[in-house]
Structure formats: structure tokens, C-alpha cells
N, CA, C and O atoms as a printed pandas DataFrame, in Angstrom:
     atom_number atom_name residue_name chain_id  residue_number  x_coord  y_coord  z_coord
0              1         N          MET        A               1  164.516   97.417   93.877
1              2        CA          MET        A               1  163.203   97.455   93.804
2              3         C          MET        A               1  162.446   96.722   94.574
3              4         O          MET        A               1  162.541   95.509   94.391
4              5         N          PRO        A               2  161.528   97.181   95.598
5              6        CA          PRO        A               2  160.944   96.301   96.578
6              7         C          PRO        A               2  159.596   95.422   95.810
7              8         O          PRO        A               2  158.979   95.791   94.811
8              9         N          THR        A               3  159.427   94.471   96.422
9             10        CA          THR        A               3  158.272   93.346   96.055
10            11         C          THR        A               3  157.032   93.844   96.596
11            12         O          THR        A               3  156.982   94.394   97.696
12            13         N          THR        A               4  155.933   93.649   95.780
13            14        CA          THR        A               4  154.673   94.072   96.286
14            15         C          THR        A               4  153.949   92.778   96.753
15            16         O          THR        A               4  154.200   91.744   96.134
16            17         N          ARG        A               5  153.046   92.742   97.822
17            18        CA          ARG        A               5  152.373   91.642   98.029
18            19         C          ARG        A               5  150.948   91.857   97.370
19            20         O          ARG        A               5  150.464   92.959   97.112
20            21         N          HIS        A               6  150.384   90.685   97.149
21            22        CA          HIS        A               6  149.090   90.795   96.495
22            23         C          HIS        A               6  147.862   90.638   97.465
23            24         O          HIS        A               6  146.734   91.024   97.160
24            25         N          THR        A               7  148.184   90.031   98.678
25            26        CA          THR        A               7  147.412   89.879   99.703
26            27         C          THR        A               7  147.473   90.786  100.996
27            28         O          THR        A               7  148.485   90.658  101.685
28            29         N          PRO        A               8  146.596   91.609  101.371
29            30        CA          PRO        A               8  146.596   92.487  102.416
30            31         C          PRO        A               8  147.221   91.914  103.563
31            32         O          PRO        A               8  146.846   90.835  104.023
32            33         N          VAL        A               9  148.274   92.666  104.108
33            34        CA          VAL        A               9  148.664   92.213  105.512
34            35         C          VAL        A               9  147.867   92.799  106.709
35            36         O          VAL        A               9  147.553   93.975  106.892
36            37         N          PRO        A              10  147.614   91.731  107.471
37            38        CA          PRO        A              10  146.667   92.179  108.597
38            39         C          PRO        A              10  147.587   93.029  109.601
39            40         O          PRO        A              10  148.724   92.671  109.909
40            41         N          THR        A              11  146.957   94.213  110.086
41            42        CA          THR        A              11  147.378   94.901  111.188
42            43         C          THR        A              11  146.447   95.119  112.196
43            44         O          THR        A              11  145.415   94.454  112.289
44            45         N          ALA        A              12  146.794   96.120  113.045
45            46        CA          ALA        A              12  146.109   95.937  114.441
46            47         C          ALA        A              12  144.545   96.634  114.139
47            48         O          ALA        A              12  143.568   96.415  114.855
48            49         N          ASP        A              13  144.540   97.421  113.051
49            50        CA          ASP        A              13  143.027   97.867  112.663
50            51         C          ASP        A              13  142.427   97.333  111.617
51            52         O          ASP        A              13  141.553   97.942  110.999
52            53         N          THR        A              14  142.877   95.996  111.269
53            54        CA          THR        A              14  142.245   95.251  110.145
54            55         C          THR        A              14  142.080   93.856  110.715
55            56         O          THR        A              14  143.038   93.434  111.363
56            57         N          ASP        A              15  140.957   93.026  110.571
57            58        CA          ASP        A              15  140.736   91.771  110.638
58            59         C          ASP        A              15  141.483   90.992  109.586
59            60         O          ASP        A              15  142.098   91.512  108.655
60            61         N          PRO        A              16  141.375   89.719  109.813
61            62        CA          PRO        A              16  142.266   88.843  108.773
62            63         C          PRO        A              16  141.882   89.131  107.199
63            64         O          PRO        A              16  142.653   89.214  106.243
64            65         N          ALA        A              17  140.436   89.258  107.227
65            66        CA          ALA        A              17  140.180   89.403  105.937
66            67         C          ALA        A              17  140.509   90.786  105.407
67            68         O          ALA        A              17  140.531   90.887  104.181
68            69         N          GLY        A              18  140.752   91.806  106.087
69            70        CA          GLY        A              18  141.243   92.882  105.499
70            71         C          GLY        A              18  140.422   94.117  105.595
71            72         O          GLY        A              18  140.750   95.272  105.324
72            73         N          ALA        A              19  139.313   93.660  106.024
73            74        CA          ALA        A              19  138.086   94.758  106.549
74            75         C          ALA        A              19  138.620   95.440  107.690
75            76         O          ALA        A              19  139.383   94.818  108.429
76            77         N          PRO        A              20  138.253   96.921  107.996
77            78        CA          PRO        A              20  138.442   97.499  109.026
78            79         C          PRO        A              20  137.620   96.919  110.345
79            80         O          PRO        A              20  136.466   96.492  110.298
80            81         N          THR        A              21  138.366   96.985  111.414
81            82        CA          THR        A              21  137.625   96.262  112.643
82            83         C          THR        A              21  136.703   97.584  113.126
83            84         O          THR        A              21  137.006   98.777  113.155
84            85         N          PRO        A              22  135.426   96.879  113.503
85            86        CA          PRO        A              22  134.394   98.183  114.087
86            87         C          PRO        A              22  135.026   98.766  115.567
87            88         O          PRO        A              22  135.675   98.137  116.402
88            89         N          ALA        A              23  134.697   99.869  115.580
89            90        CA          ALA        A              23  135.474  100.663  116.809
90            91         C          ALA        A              23  134.720  100.243  118.020
91            92         O          ALA        A              23  135.420   99.927  118.981
92            93         N          ASN        A              24  133.386  100.176  118.168
93            94        CA          ASN        A              24  132.805   99.755  119.402
94            95         C          ASN        A              24  131.825   98.412  119.537
95            96         O          ASN        A              24  131.553   97.689  118.578
96            97         N          ARG        A              25  131.461   98.257  120.561
97            98        CA          ARG        A              25  130.789   96.750  120.743
98            99         C          ARG        A              25  129.608   96.583  119.888
99           100         O          ARG        A              25  129.398   95.516  119.311
100          101         N          ALA        A              26  128.755   97.695  119.776
101          102        CA          ALA        A              26  127.623   97.672  118.761
102          103         C          ALA        A              26  127.979   97.362  117.392
103          104         O          ALA        A              26  127.286   96.575  116.748
104          105         N          GLU        A              27  129.077   97.958  116.858
105          106        CA          GLU        A              27  129.608   97.858  115.442
106          107         C          GLU        A              27  129.965   96.473  115.472
107          108         O          GLU        A              27  129.603   95.793  114.512
108          109         N          ARG        A              28  130.579   95.955  116.352
109          110        CA          ARG        A              28  131.252   94.632  116.228
110          111         C          ARG        A              28  129.903   93.506  116.117
111          112         O          ARG        A              28  129.723   92.651  115.249
112          113         N          ARG        A              29  129.217   93.768  117.070
113          114        CA          ARG        A              29  127.873   92.849  116.800
114          115         C          ARG        A              29  127.303   92.871  115.612
115          116         O          ARG        A              29  127.080   91.849  114.964
116          117         N          ALA        A              30  126.946   94.362  115.129
117          118        CA          ALA        A              30  126.266   94.364  113.921
118          119         C          ALA        A              30  127.374   93.661  112.671
119          120         O          ALA        A              30  126.863   93.214  111.643
120          121         N          ALA        A              31  128.475   93.625  112.808
121          122        CA          ALA        A              31  129.410   93.108  111.721
122          123         C          ALA        A              31  129.341   91.675  111.768
123          124         O          ALA        A              31  129.296   91.040  110.714
124          125         N          ARG        A              32  129.327   90.961  113.160
125          126        CA          ARG        A              32  129.133   89.772  113.159
126          127         C          ARG        A              32  127.769   89.080  112.458
127          128         O          ARG        A              32  127.766   88.031  111.813
128          129         N          ARG        A              33  126.697   89.873  112.729
129          130        CA          ARG        A              33  125.339   89.681  112.285
130          131         C          ARG        A              33  125.144   89.866  110.785
131          132         O          ARG        A              33  124.083   89.623  110.209
132          133         N          GLY        A              34  126.384   90.370  110.129
133          134        CA          GLY        A              34  126.200   90.541  108.883
134          135         C          GLY        A              34  125.564   91.747  108.345
135          136         O          GLY        A              34  125.140   91.758  107.190
136          137         N          ARG        A              35  125.455   93.003  109.301
137          138        CA          ARG        A              35  125.122   94.181  109.013
138          139         C          ARG        A              35  126.168   95.140  108.840
139          140         O          ARG        A              35  127.153   95.196  109.576
140          141         N          SER        A              36  125.954   95.900  107.858
141          142        CA          SER        A              36  127.055   96.816  107.723
142          143         C          SER        A              36  127.298   97.907  108.759
143          144         O          SER        A              36  128.419   98.384  108.937
144          145         N          GLY        A              37  126.481   98.194  109.270
145          146        CA          GLY        A              37  126.601   99.350  110.373
146          147         C          GLY        A              37  126.962  100.820  109.903
147          148         O          GLY        A              37  127.504  101.673  110.605
148          149         N          ALA        A              38  126.564  100.955  108.596
149          150        CA          ALA        A              38  127.142  102.354  108.023
150          151         C          ALA        A              38  126.086  103.305  108.509
151          152         O          ALA        A              38  124.892  103.051  108.354
152          153         N          PRO        A              39  126.535  104.449  109.122
153          154        CA          PRO        A              39  125.763  105.465  109.661
154          155         C          PRO        A              39  124.593  106.230  108.654
155          156         O          PRO        A              39  123.547  106.742  109.054
156          157         N          ASP        A              40  125.041  106.161  107.333
157          158        CA          ASP        A              40  124.077  106.713  106.368
158          159         C          ASP        A              40  123.007  105.814  105.904
159          160         O          ASP        A              40  122.078  106.295  105.254
160          161         N          GLY        A              41  123.044  104.582  106.169
161          162        CA          GLY        A              41  122.000  103.634  105.648
162          163         C          GLY        A              41  120.992  103.371  106.542
163          164         O          GLY        A              41  121.145  103.758  107.701
164          165         N          PRO        A              42  119.756  102.649  106.155
165          166        CA          PRO        A              42  118.535  102.821  107.024
166          167         C          PRO        A              42  118.928  101.849  108.406
167          168         O          PRO        A              42  119.621  100.832  108.364
168          169         N          PRO        A              43  118.447  102.302  109.340
169          170        CA          PRO        A              43  118.679  101.570  110.865
170          171         C          PRO        A              43  117.977  100.285  110.782
171          172         O          PRO        A              43  116.982  100.061  110.094
172          173         N          ALA        A              44  118.665   99.364  111.643
173          174        CA          ALA        A              44  118.254   97.943  111.738
174          175         C          ALA        A              44  116.830   98.228  112.473
175          176         O          ALA        A              44  116.686   99.182  113.237
176          177         N          PRO        A              45  115.643   97.168  112.119
177          178        CA          PRO        A              45  114.741   97.167  112.764
178          179         C          PRO        A              45  114.879   96.788  114.224
179          180         O          PRO        A              45  115.786   96.012  114.525
180          181         N          ARG        A              46  113.999   97.300  115.241
181          182        CA          ARG        A              46  114.414   96.912  116.627
182          183         C          ARG        A              46  113.090   96.126  117.222
183          184         O          ARG        A              46  111.958   96.536  117.479
184          185         N          THR        A              47  113.716   94.801  117.336
185          186        CA          THR        A              47  112.786   93.955  117.621
186          187         C          THR        A              47  113.106   93.159  119.210
187          188         O          THR        A              47  113.167   91.946  119.412
188          189         N          ALA        A              48  113.281   94.289  120.226
189          190        CA          ALA        A              48  113.862   93.904  121.361
190          191         C          ALA        A              48  112.398   93.570  122.139
191          192         O          ALA        A              48  112.463   92.720  123.026
192          193         N          GLY        A              49  111.441   94.016  121.939
193          194        CA          GLY        A              49  110.312   93.545  122.601
194          195         C          GLY        A              49  109.046   93.554  122.048
195          196         O          GLY        A              49  108.976   93.605  120.820
196          197         N          PRO        A              50  107.888   93.508  122.793
197          198        CA          PRO        A              50  106.493   93.373  122.327
198          199         C          PRO        A              50  106.193   95.075  121.813
199          200         O          PRO        A              50  106.693   96.056  122.364
200          201         N          ALA        A              51  105.342   95.102  120.739
201          202        CA          ALA        A              51  104.935   96.417  120.458
202          203         C          ALA        A              51  104.170   96.969  121.401
203          204         O          ALA        A              51  103.559   96.269  122.209
204          205         N          PRO        A              52  104.118   98.316  121.403
205          206        CA          PRO        A              52  103.376   99.076  122.365
206          207         C          PRO        A              52  101.870   98.885  122.180
207          208         O          PRO        A              52  101.410   98.769  121.044
208          209         N          GLN        A              53  101.252   98.857  123.038
209          210        CA          GLN        A              53   99.624   98.487  123.187
210          211         C          GLN        A              53   98.927  100.097  122.423
211          212         O          GLN        A              53   99.535  101.166  122.487
212          213         N          ALA        A              54   97.823   99.953  121.871
213          214        CA          ALA        A              54   97.224  101.114  121.427
214          215         C          ALA        A              54   96.654  101.800  122.581
215          216         O          ALA        A              54   96.755  103.027  122.599
216          217         N          ARG        A              55   95.973  101.105  123.715
217          218        CA          ARG        A              55   95.422  101.567  124.652
218          219         C          ARG        A              55   96.102  101.075  125.993
219          220         O          ARG        A              55   97.032  100.311  125.739
220          221         N          PRO        A              56   95.938  101.259  127.161
221          222        CA          PRO        A              56   96.271  100.764  128.465
222          223         C          PRO        A              56   95.469   99.633  128.908
223          224         O          PRO        A              56   94.249   99.794  128.871
224          225         N          ALA        A              57   95.933   98.494  129.329
225          226        CA          ALA        A              57   95.003   97.381  129.614
226          227         C          ALA        A              57   93.809   97.536  130.467
227          228         O          ALA        A              57   92.876   96.738  130.376
228          229         N          HIS        A              58   93.796   98.470  131.244
229          230        CA          HIS        A              58   92.672   98.803  132.184
230          231         C          HIS        A              58   91.417   99.407  131.238
231          232         O          HIS        A              58   90.256   99.276  131.625
232          233         N          VAL        A              59   91.713  100.030  130.063
233          234        CA          VAL        A              59   90.949  100.699  129.318
234          235         C          VAL        A              59   90.152   99.815  128.362
235          236         O          VAL        A              59   88.990  100.007  128.004
236          237         N          ARG        A              60   91.013   98.753  127.985
237          238        CA          ARG        A              60   90.379   97.550  127.041
238          239         C          ARG        A              60   89.334   96.854  127.674
239          240         O          ARG        A              60   89.526   96.501  128.838
240          241         N          THR        A              61   88.117   96.553  127.052
241          242        CA          THR        A              61   87.216   95.765  127.504
242          243         C          THR        A              61   86.993   94.819  126.428
243          244         O          THR        A              61   87.309   95.012  125.254
244          245         N          ASP        A              62   86.282   93.519  127.019
245          246        CA          ASP        A              62   85.824   92.469  126.108
246          247         C          ASP        A              62   84.436   92.799  125.273
247          248         O          ASP        A              62   83.414   93.029  125.921
248          249         N          PHE        A              63   84.414   92.816  124.041
249          250        CA          PHE        A              63   83.295   93.140  123.370
250          251         C          PHE        A              63   82.053   92.188  123.727
251          252         O          PHE        A              63   80.896   92.599  123.638
252          253         N          ALA        A              64   82.303   91.179  124.044
253          254        CA          ALA        A              64   81.131   90.079  124.472
254          255         C          ALA        A              64   80.742   90.373  125.882
255          256         O          ALA        A              64   79.616   90.032  126.244
256          257         N          ALA        A              65   81.516   90.945  126.686
257          258        CA          ALA        A              65   81.113   91.194  128.090
258          259         C          ALA        A              65   80.112   92.538  128.009
259          260         O          ALA        A              65   79.069   92.712  128.640
260          261         N          ARG        A              66   80.701   93.369  127.109
261          262        CA          ARG        A              66   79.850   94.463  127.122
262          263         C          ARG        A              66   78.600   94.376  126.520
263          264         O          ARG        A              66   77.669   95.118  126.833
264          265         N          ARG        A              67   78.517   93.333  125.498
265          266        CA          ARG        A              67   77.070   93.269  125.017
266          267         C          ARG        A              67   76.284   92.396  125.723
267          268         O          ARG        A              67   75.096   92.334  125.407
268          269         N          SER        A              68   76.720   91.671  126.663
269          270        CA          SER        A              68   76.092   90.722  127.641
270          271         C          SER        A              68   75.428   91.542  128.683
271          272         O          SER        A              68   74.385   91.097  129.161
272          273         N          GLY        A              69   75.867   92.622  129.079
273          274        CA          GLY        A              69   75.297   93.576  130.146
274          275         C          GLY        A              69   75.573   92.948  131.472
275          276         O          GLY        A              69   75.217   93.511  132.508
């Protein structure tokens, strides 16, 4: 009768903790940052740059400059 192990044996497709290794670079980064990376979950907020402006810079004018004439 074979003996059974109580701890998972790491293989090529699992990390030492027994969780499956993410397939691509983005999933590996998400796993390192503590995100699940599940495709059915909500997407992570994107904070790569500043928010887009409501109007272009050349259209925006200073309120005080308009009032002073």
C-alpha cells in the first residue's frame, strides 16, 4: 500500500506554496503584488498617469484674468 504525503510536492507548474504559477508576466506581477488576477473579478484600478483634463490647456483660462479685462 503506497504512503500518502500530506504536503503538496512542488512540480514545474506550481510554486513552493503549492499554488499554480501564473502563465504570463502580467499575472506574475499581479501575484507578487497580492492581486488574484482572476479574469472574472473586478479589474485593478489603473494609476499609470495623470487623469485626463476636462478641456485642452489652450481653452482653459484664468478666472481673475477674464474678470480684470
